[in-house]
C-alpha positions as CSV (number, residue, x, y, z in Angstrom):
1,M,105.5,110.5,82.6
2,F,103.7,108.2,85.0
3,R,101.6,109.7,87.8
4,G,99.3,108.3,90.3
5,A,99.3,105.4,92.8
6,T,99.2,101.9,91.6
7,K,99.4,98.7,93.6
8,I,102.4,96.7,92.5
9,T,102.6,93.1,93.3
10,L,105.5,90.6,93.5
11,D,105.4,87.3,91.7
12,D,106.5,84.0,93.3
13,K,110.1,84.7,92.6
14,G,110.0,88.1,94.2
15,R,109.9,90.1,91.0
16,M,107.9,93.2,90.6
17,V,104.9,92.9,88.3
18,M,104.3,96.0,86.3
19,P,100.7,96.8,85.3
20,N,100.0,96.1,81.6
21,R,99.0,99.7,80.9
22,Y,102.6,100.8,81.6
23,R,104.6,98.0,79.9
24,E,104.5,99.4,76.3
25,Q,105.5,102.9,77.4
26,I,108.3,101.5,79.5
27,S,109.5,99.5,76.6
28,E,109.3,102.3,74.0
29,L,110.6,105.2,76.1
30,A,113.0,103.6,78.5
31,Q,114.2,100.6,76.6
32,G,112.8,98.6,79.6
33,K,115.2,100.3,82.0
34,L,113.8,101.7,85.2
35,V,115.1,103.3,88.4
36,V,113.3,102.5,91.7
37,T,113.9,104.8,94.7
38,V,112.1,105.6,97.9
39,D,110.7,109.0,99.1
40,K,110.5,110.4,102.6
41,D,107.2,108.7,103.2
42,Q,108.7,105.3,102.3
43,C,106.8,105.1,99.0
44,L,108.5,103.6,96.0
45,L,109.1,106.0,93.1
46,I,109.6,104.4,89.7
47,Y,111.3,106.4,86.9
48,P,112.1,105.4,83.4
49,L,115.9,105.8,83.1
50,P,115.9,108.8,80.8
51,E,113.5,110.7,83.2
52,W,115.6,109.7,86.2
53,E,118.8,111.0,84.6
54,V,117.1,114.4,84.2
55,T,116.0,114.3,87.8
56,E,119.4,113.2,89.0
57,R,121.1,116.1,87.3
58,K,118.7,118.6,88.9
59,L,119.3,117.0,92.4
60,M,123.1,117.1,91.9
61,A,123.0,120.7,90.8
62,C,121.2,121.6,94.1
63,R,123.9,120.0,96.1
64,H,126.7,122.2,94.7
């Protein structure tokens, strides 16, 4: 759903500030719920929850 590299900043309280261009999509497609994980290169990967659930099922299937 989201692809590309985007610089994400933290506000004064340490909260992640999501770029405006993604906010509406996150709200509509993920009900505001995201999963943040890290890849082998120490980059954060951010998934809308429904997308993560699909990815998680695929990962779990590979483990069995």
